[in-house]
N, C-alpha and C positions, 0 to 999 in steps of 0.2 A: 207613314208608309212610304214617305219620300226619302229614302236612305241611300246614301252613296254606295255602300258596300253589300248591302243585304238585298237580294231579289225582292222587288215589292210585292210580289205574289206570294211569297213565303209567310207573310203575315196572315193571309186568308187561309192558308192552310194550318197555321198555328192556331188561329181562332177556331176553325172548325174542329180540330183534334179536342180542344178544350170544352167547346160546345158539346160535342159528343161525349166525352168523358162525364160532364155533369149533367146531362140531359137537358140542356138549354135548346128545345125544340125550334124556337124562334130564330135562334142564332145558327143552328143547323141548316135550316132552310135558307137563311139570308146568304151564308157564306158559301153554300153549296151553288145557288143561283149565281153569286159573284164570281166564283170560279169557273163555272159553265161559260159565262159570258165573256171570260178570258180564253175560252177554247180548250179548257181542259177536260179531258174525257171522265165521264161519270164513273168509270171503273177506277180510274186514279183516283179521283175525289173519294170515292167510297172506301178504298183500301187504304188512304191516307188518313181518314178520320179515326180509325182506330189503331193506327201502327205508324208512328212517326218516320220509321225507316222506309216508309213507302212514299214520302213526299217526293214529287218530280224534280229534285234539285240534286246538286252534288253532295258527297259525303260531308263537306265542310258544313253545309246548311243543316244537313240532317243532325249532325253533331249539335249545332247551335240549338236546333229545336229540342232535342232530347234533354240537353242540359238545361234549357231554359224551363221546361216542364218540371224537371227535377227541382229547380230553385224555387218554384212556386209551390208545388205539391209536396215536396220533401226537403224544405229548406234546412232542417236540422242536420241533414246528411249531405247537403252542397258544401264542398270545402275547396281549398286551395288546389287539390288535383284536379278538379272539375275546371277551374279557372285555368290552370296550366295546360289541360288538354285543349281548351278553346284558343289559347295564346299559341300553342304549338302549330295549329292549322291557320294561323293568320288573323283570328279575330282580335279586335282592340277592345279595351274596356268600354268604349263608348257603344260598340256593336253589341257586346253581351248585354249591357244595361238596358239599350234600347229593346232588345228582344225579350229579356226578362220582364222589363217594365210593361211591354205589350201584352205578354201573357197574363200578368197580374191585372191589368187594366180589362182584359176580356173576362177573367173570372168576376172580378168585382162587378162589372156592368151586367153580366148574365145573371148574377144573383139578384141585382137590383130589378132587373127586367123579369125575373121569375117572380119576385115578391109582389110586384105591381100587376102583374098578369092576373092575380086573383080577382082584381077589381072589376075584370071585364064580364 
């Protein structure tokens, strides 16, 4: 989350969106609390968790979020055009990789936490 070009709060919104999509209740609560602690309004948080175009960042960050989700949830349809759109707004390969990797990390860890939550 210490990235030179991506707003560090972006990752919290990305995680919250994935948690909401997948029903990772623990992660929804955790990331909501985290974002509230960073002074984001609950209305903004709630609208962002189901619609990435509502994250409180510029269009460049919104595009990165949308494409990162596509890369993880619809990777067979992620293609060079998606990369080109991201390059055209100024994202580097490192930026794109880091965002996609973080989305994949969240999906993986949310599933692990869900599996282990049945032991409680």
